[in-house]
N, C-alpha and C positions, 0 to 999 in steps of 0.2 A: 503494500500499501503506499508506506513512506517513500520506498525507493523509486516507484513507478512516478511518483509526483515529481522526486527531486532530480530524475533524470530529464524529465519532461521540461522544467521550469531552467534547469541549469543553462538549456539551450537560449533560452530568452533572455537571462539574466547577460550572457556573454553579447548580446546585441543591446541592451540598455547602457553598458557602462561606461563605455571611455570618453563620453563627450566631457562632462565636468572634469573627471582626472588630467584628460590631455589638456584641458585650455588652463587647469591650475598651475600644471607644470611649465608649458610652452612660453608662457608671458616671462618668465625668468630670461630666457635666451633672448626673447625679441627684443626688450627693452636694453640689454647687455650688448646687442650686436652694433658694428659700427656705422653700417648704413642706416639702420633706425636712427641712431643716435645723430648723424647727420642731418638726415630728413626732418626730423620731427622734435629734436631736444636741444637744439643748439642756444636756445634761448629758456630758463626755467626748466631745467633738467629735472630736478628732483620732483617738483609739482607736476608737470606733466606725465613723468613716467608713474607717479602716484596716481593721477587722474585716469591713465589708462588702464591700470589694475581697477580703481576705485569703482570705475563706472560699468564693468563688468558683473561687478558684485551689487552694484545700485539696479541694475537691470534684473538681475536674481530676485533680489526684494520685490522689483515691482513683477515678476512672473508670480513668486510667492504668494503676493497678495492677489493676485488675479486666479492663482488655481483655488483660493476659498470658495469662489462663484463658480466651479467649475462641475459640480457634483451631478446636476442634471445629466450632462450629457456622455457620463461613464468614464472609466479608467482609461481606456484605449483610446478614445477620441482626445482625452487631454494629451497622452503620449504623444500622439500624431501631430497635435496642433503644435508643442513645444518642438519637436524636430522640425517642423517647417519652419518656425520663425528662427530657430538655432541656423538654419541654412542661409538664409537672409543675411542673418548677422557675419557669417563666415565670411560669405562672399564679400561682403562691404569691407571688411577686413582685409581680407587677402587683397581686394584691389587698390586698398588706400591708396590715394596720391597726396594726400594732407592730413594733418592731425584731426580735423573734422570729421572725416571718413572714418579713421581711427576711432575716435570717440563715439562715432554712431553705431559702428558694426559692434564695437566691444557692448554698447549698451544692448542693442538688439539681441546678439548673442546671449547676453543675460537673460533677457526674459525668456528665452526658450530655455535655458538652462534651470532658471527657476521653475519653471512649470514641471520640468521633468524630475529635478531632485525631491520633490514634494510628492509628485503622484508615484513614482516610483517605488518607495519602500511603502507606500499605503498599500499599493498592489502586491505588492511582495507577501506584505502581513496577511491580506486577505484571502490569498490564494493558499496559505501556509498552513501545513499541519502542525500544531503546537509544539509538538516533541523537537521540530527541527526548524521553527519559526527563525530562532537567533541565526541557524546558520543561514538560511535562505535570504533575509534581509540584509546579512553580512556581506552575501556574495555581491550587492552592490559595490561596497567599497573595495572588494576583490579587484573588481575590472577597472574601477577607479583607479586603482593604484597601477593597474597595468596600462593605464591609459598614461599616467604620468610615464611609467616607465619607457614609454614609445615615445612619448613628447621629449623626455629628458635628452635621451640618445639621439633623436632625430636634429632636436636642437644644439646638440653639441656638436653632432656631424657636421651640419651647416654653417656654424659657427667656426670651426676648424678649417672648412673647405674654402669659404668666401670672405672672412674676415680679411680685412683690409684691402679688400679688391672694389670696394663701392657698389657690388652687385645685390639687388633688394633681394634676390633669391635667398641670401641669408635668412631674412625674417618672414617671406611670403610662404615659401614652401611650408615651413613649420605651420604657420598659419591657416593654410589650404588645407592641409591634412584633414584637419578636425572635421572638416564638413563629409569627408567618406563615412563615418560611423552613423551621422545623422540621417543620410540618404539610406543608409541600410536598415535602420532602425525605423523610420517612416513607412517603408514598403513592406517591413515585416510584421509589425505589430498586430495587425487584423487576422493574421494566421494563428493566433493565439487566444484563448478562452477569455470571455469577460470575468470579471471578479464576481463569484456568485454571491457574496452580500450584497454587494452594489445593485445586481439584479433582484434580489428579493427585496430589497429596500424600495424598488421603483418598480411594484407590482409584477415582477416577472419569476415569481417563484419557482414554476416548473423548469424555465431556463439554467437558474440558479441550483437547484436541486442536480440537475444534468451534467451543470459545471462542476458542481462538487465531487459529483462521481467521476468525471473525466480525471480530475486532479488528484484524487484520493484512491480510486478502486477501478481503475480501467474500464469506468463506463458504467459499473455496476451499481445503479441506483438502489437496489435492494441490499446493499453492503450495510451491516450494522451501524459500524462507526459513523458511515455517511447519513443514514438516517438520524442519528444520536445528534450530531452535529449541525445536521439542518432544522432539526427542532429547536436546539438552542438558538439558533441564529433567529428564527422566526419567533421566539418567544422574546427574545430582546428588541426586534423590531416592532413588535406589538406594543411592548411596554413603552418605547421611546416615543412613539405616535401618541400614545396617550398623554404623554408630558408633553409634546408640541415643543422641543426645544433643539432649535437648529441655527440659532444666529450667533454671531460673535458675542454678543454681550452675555449670553447664555455660558461662555466659557468662563465667567466671571461671577456669576450672578448666584451659585450657590457654593458652598464649603468645597464638596468633593471636587466639582469642575475648577473651582479656584486652585484647589491644591494641585492638581494636574499640571495645570496651566502655568502655574509657577515653577513646577519642577521640569517641565518642556522647555521655556523660555530659559531657565538656569543652564538645563544640559547645553542648549545651543551656545548661548553666550560664552559657558564655559569653554566650551570646545574651542572657538576661535580666540579664546583669551588664552589658551595654553601657548601661544605663541607659533603653532605651526603654519598658519598662512604667512608670516612675515619670513620664515624661511623659505616657502615654497616659491612668495613672489619677488624676493629680493637678495637670493643668496649671494650673488656677486657684491652686492651693497655690504652684507654682513661679514662675509670671507675679508673682503678688502680692509675692514677693520684690524685685521692681524696681519696686512699685506700678502694675503694669498690672490694672485693673478686670475683675472677673469676666465680665461681659459681653464686652469687648474680649478677654479671654484664650479664652473659649470660642469666638469667630470666628475667632481665629488657630489655635486646635485644628482648627475645621473646614476650614481651608485648609490645615492640615497634613494631613488625611485626603487631599486630593486629591493631595497630594504623595507620598503612600504610593502610591497607586494607579499614579501616574507610574513611582515608583521600580521598582514590582514589574513594571511593561510593558517595563521596560527591563531589568529582570533575565532574562525571558524570552528577549527578543530576543538576549541576548549569552551567555547561559549556556553554551550548547554550543560557541560559537567561544573564549570567554575561559577558560572552566573554572571548577570548583568552587572550587579552591584560591586562586588568584589573586585570585577576588572576595572570597573570606573575610579573606585578609591584609591588601590594599588597604582594604577596607572599615573594619577595624578600626583602621588607621593614621589614617584621615580622621576616623572619629567620634571617636577619641582627642582629636585637635587641636581638634573644634569645642565639647567636653565642657570642656577647657583654656580656651580662650578665654572661654567662657560663665561659667565658674568666677571668672574676672577680672572681668567684667563686673559680676556680680552684687556681688562684693566691693568693687569700686570705685565702683558706683552703687547701693547698697541703696534701699528704699522711702523710708527718710527724706532722700535728696535726689538725686531722680530726673532721669533725662536723657532726652529724647525720642531723640537719636543712641544712646543705650546700650540703651533699649527696642528699636530696630529692628533693632541691630547682634544683640539676645540672640533677639528672633525669627526671623529671617534664618538665623543659625547653628542655631537648634532646626530650621529646615525643612530646611535643608542636611544636619542629622544624621538625620533622617526618610527623606529620599530616598535616601542612602546605605545607610542599616538596611534598606530595601525594595528595594535592587538587590543587597544581600550577604547577610547575617546573616540576616535576617528570612525570606525563603523558604527558603533554606539549611538553616537550623537545623532544618527538617522532611524537606525533599529528600534530606540527605545521609545520615542514618541510614536512613531507609527503603531506601537504597541496597545498606548493609554488610554485611547477614546474608545467611546463606542461607536456604531456606525452612524448616527445621527451627527455628531460632534467632530467625527474624524478627520473629515478635510479640512475644517475650519482650524481645530485644534493643532494639526500637525502645519498648518498653512503658518499660522502665528509664530510656531516656533522655528519655522524656516525664515520667516521676515526677520525674526531676531538674530538669527543667524546670520543672513546677509547683511545686515545693519551693522554688526560688528567686523564682519567681514570688509564691508565697504570702509570703515574707519581705519581698520589696520592698514589697508591696501593705500591710504589718502595720507595716513601719518608715519608708516615706518620710513620710507627714505629721508623723510624731514628729521624724524628724531634720531635718526642712525646719524647723520650729519650734524645734528646739534649738539647731541648729550652723548653719541656712541654707546658703551657699555652701560651707562645708568639706564638705558630704554628696558634691559632685561630685568631689571627691579620689576618694572610691572607684572612679567609674565612669572615671575617668582612668586609674588604674592598671589596672583589669580590661581595658578596650579594648587596653591596651598589652601585656600579658600575653598576652591572646587571641591576637593578630597575631604573637607571637612563637612562641607553641606550635602554632599551627595551620600557619605557617610550616615549622616543623621536624618536625612529626610526622603530618601530613595527607596523605595518598597522594591523587592525582588519580583518579577515577573516571568523568571524562568518557568517554563511547563505549563502556564496558565493558559486558558483560552483567550482571545479577544473578549468575548463576552462575559469573562469573570472581573474584568476591569472595573466596571462601574460598583459592583460590591467591595473590591479592593479598596477603591479610594472613598467608599462611604462608612466602612466598617472597622477597617485596620486604622492602627493611630498614626498620626503625622509623625512624631518621633520613633523612628523606624529600628534602632536596635533593642532587641529583646521580644520583638513582637511575634506572637504565636498565631496569626491570621492565617486560615485556610479556606478556600472559597468551599461553599456550598453546592458547588456543582460536579460531577462524576460523570462525564464523557465516557469514560472506558465503561464505569458501569452499567450507564444507561445502554451501551452498543452491547453489553451481555445481554441484559434484560430484551433488548430488541431482539437478538439472536436466539433466545429461550423462547422469546413469544411468537416466532416466524412458525405457522403452521400451515400457509396458505401456497398458492401456486406462485411459482416466480413472478416478479414484475407486482405482486399486488401490495404497493408501497403503502396504501391506505389502510390496509389490514393491520401491518405493522405498525404504525404511528398510534393505535389504539392502545397500546400498550403505554402511553404517556397521558392519556387523557383521565 
């Protein structure tokens, strides 16, 4: 049952994944390339390079906001729309003849990615079996990391090939390649089934049950687990319709919803304030603080991308065993330590007095940071929010979390080059403090969701304590037990699903 679903969905995730990861990584090479600097960064280089980065995440913020209003059109339609918007933005960036075109292309591409990064983890969570939901939602980050690997090595190759030649292919080729997976995604998405939870919530319960069976039992609608989960989904939808809560105001109008909204926004803001975006966007600027040249810093960044891929792979392998909460808490502690040591290295060994040992210590600790980030906060910052809300509020809740992420990402993109130039190593203090406070907050307030059904989340936030340590809350639903009761109650002919559902009446 689970294996069939996993194999089917893995193919879809490979299509989804690479846009955001590629664009995150490729921009470091683009803003560092000689021809790009000559064409666009002659005056006000720090502010302009920051704006090139920040406009992308500002577009992501816009897309995240818009995604909150797309629930009526279905998950696949949003993915198609986001892909098409991204393609337009990618074409404008690649053809850019002036800084205005770069700004416009970055913003439009960001809008598309904003839609995609919100809808993909929701789609993943809604079609996943609860026992492997963490693995499935983290697959997005795995291929995000793969996109970063591709971007980093293509960017490094283009830099080494055309740097100093004045040829714009140094940055146009890396920007143009990002269009390819978007075209593939747009052309393939309707080959895969719509979310059964979305179908059930939009008066298409027969299709919803059929898709649920397709995902979990090779299309067998009489499978006991499929029937038990279908009943649980329909019960939650009926309850939500009676409560009539589907607006942004409803995210904060009750204490249980306010609680999970705070957690989602804190997770997304905290993820950005780990300092990962500053490294991804401005690695050459950061390495320059230690006197490391651009060519070598781009090589180190390419290695960093491979390490990110390995980290996400580890996350997928251990998430269902270790749990979401433990990974977040211990990850924050380790990332805090790496930033603290690196700040000391930059302060003691600046570019004016370089040290080979300090260089390698800084690089290795940056790799350690990146590995830990992609084992913990990177994948989980999208996987956890997609789990916490019920069907009625999921799209808007994740949308608000995404807007928080992109708002902080935009700020980091705009501030980092200016801060590095102005205060150097002292900028790291921000991330040291934020990683420490992230870990404390998540230890205190993030409940464990491993192994729970999506339909258990309302009960979790209504009945479990706000302060998590020591909590002994367990859900009242028992899908496996319900499936066993269905199997024992099965006496009719094959396909007589109505007969089986009477077990729960």
